[in-house]
C-alpha positions, 0 to 999 in steps of 0.5 A: 508515468508508470507506478512501480512503488508508492513513492512514484505517486505524486500526491501534490497532483491531487490538490484539487480535492479539499481532503486529498491529504486524508485520502492520499496520505502515504502512511494511511495507504500503507497501513491499509495495505498492511491490514489487507496483506495480513487478512489475506496471508496464506489463503490462496496462490492468487492471494500470494501473488497479490500480496507480493505485488502489494508488499513491493508497491507499498514497500512493506517489510516483514518487520512491519507486518509483524509489528502491525 
């Protein structure tokens, strides 16, 4: 399976871990991605490439960055 966006990750496959919901909550992963993007924004070209990929993978909109 190829992961193109966060929606492609099936969290239910991780049920073998007691606390999988803590670690694989779509909302918490997305919030952490938003924090990372905001911390790296405008620092370097390499960061810009990673930011583009992270924003696409986690379906982060510019509005979500502004509101976070």
